[in-house]
C-alpha positions in Angstrom: -21.5 -4.5 -17.2 -18.5 -2.7 -15.9 -16.2 -4.6 -13.5 -15.1 -2.4 -10.5 -11.6 -3.5 -9.5 -9.8 -2.2 -6.5 -6.3 -3.5 -5.9 -4.9 -4.2 -2.5 -2.7 -1.2 -2.5 -5.5 1.2 -3.3 -7.5 -0.3 -0.5 -4.8 0.1 2.0 -3.9 3.5 1.0 -7.5 4.7 1.3 -7.2 4.0 5.1 -3.4 4.6 5.3 -3.3 7.0 8.2 -0.3 6.5 10.6 -2.5 4.9 13.3 -4.1 2.4 11.0 -0.7 1.4 9.6 0.7 1.0 13.0 -2.4 -1.0 14.2 -2.0 -3.4 11.2 1.8 -3.7 11.4 2.5 -1.7 8.2 5.1 0.9 7.6 3.4 4.2 6.6 6.3 5.5 4.7 6.8 2.3 2.7 3.0 2.4 1.8 3.4 6.0 0.5 6.5 5.0 -1.4 4.7 2.1 -3.0 1.9 4.2 -4.0 4.2 6.7 -5.6 6.0 4.0 -7.6 2.6 2.7 -8.8 1.6 6.1 -9.9 4.9 6.7 -11.8 4.6 3.2 -13.5 0.9 3.9 -14.5 1.9 7.4 -15.9 4.7 5.8 -18.0 2.4 3.1 -19.3 -0.1 5.7 -20.3 2.5 7.8 -22.0 3.6 4.9 -24.2 0.0 3.7 -24.7 0.6 0.4 -23.0 -2.5 -1.3 -21.6 -3.0 -1.3 -17.8 -4.0 -4.9 -17.1 -4.9 -6.5 -13.7 -5.9 -10.0 -13.0 -9.6 -10.3 -12.1 -10.5 -11.0 -8.5 -12.2 -14.3 -9.4 -9.3 -15.6 -11.4 -7.5 -18.6 -10.0 -4.1 -16.7 -10.8 -5.2 -13.6 -8.6 -3.4 -14.7 -5.3 -0.6 -16.4 -7.3 0.2 -13.2 -8.9 0.2 -11.3 -5.6 2.6 -14.0 -4.1 4.9 -13.7 -7.1 5.0 -9.9 -6.8 5.8 -10.1 -3.1 8.5 -12.7 -3.7 10.0 -10.7 -6.5 10.3 -7.8 -4.1 12.2 -9.8 -1.6 14.6 -11.4 -4.1 17.5 -9.2 -3.1 17.2 -10.6 0.5 17.1 -14.2 -0.5 19.9 -16.4 0.9 20.9 -20.0 1.2 22.6 -21.9 4.1 26.1 -23.0 3.5 27.8 -26.1 5.1 29.8 -23.7 7.2 26.6 -22.5 8.9 26.4 -19.0 7.5 24.1 -17.7 4.8 25.1 -16.4 1.5 22.8 -14.0 -0.6 21.6 -15.5 -3.9 22.4 -12.6 -5.9 26.0 -11.7 -4.9 27.2 -14.3 -2.3 27.5 -11.8 0.5 27.4 -13.3 4.0 24.1 -12.5 5.8 22.7 -13.3 9.3 19.1 -14.6 9.4 16.6 -11.9 10.3 15.1 -13.9 13.1 18.6 -13.9 14.8 18.7 -10.1 14.5 15.2 -9.8 15.9 16.0 -12.1 18.8 19.1 -10.0 19.8 17.0 -6.8 19.6 14.4 -8.4 21.8 17.0 -9.8 24.3 18.7 -6.4 24.5 15.5 -4.5 25.1 14.2 -7.0 27.7 17.6 -7.0 29.6 18.3 -10.6 28.7 21.4 -10.0 26.6 
């Protein structure tokens, strides 16, 4: 019996018109870019005769692998809090401001509370 496997990106892109992305808090351009990267990687793997392997949906590692992929994608933005009160990026020790602070300032400015 053949196993029909649909990954999350394929499912999202099958419905990825701009309105659907907006309604579900997804960036349409980022979805298209992710699809392009996936297409390029699968093409490279086929060219070098590498197996395309996915974790089965019923596997206990299925959601763990998704979480690992998401965390790996955000690694460049990871930072730690210093004693001085500012954040340094893990990769290159650059000073960063927490995203919630940036978001709060944007909200305060747009609502006239700044």
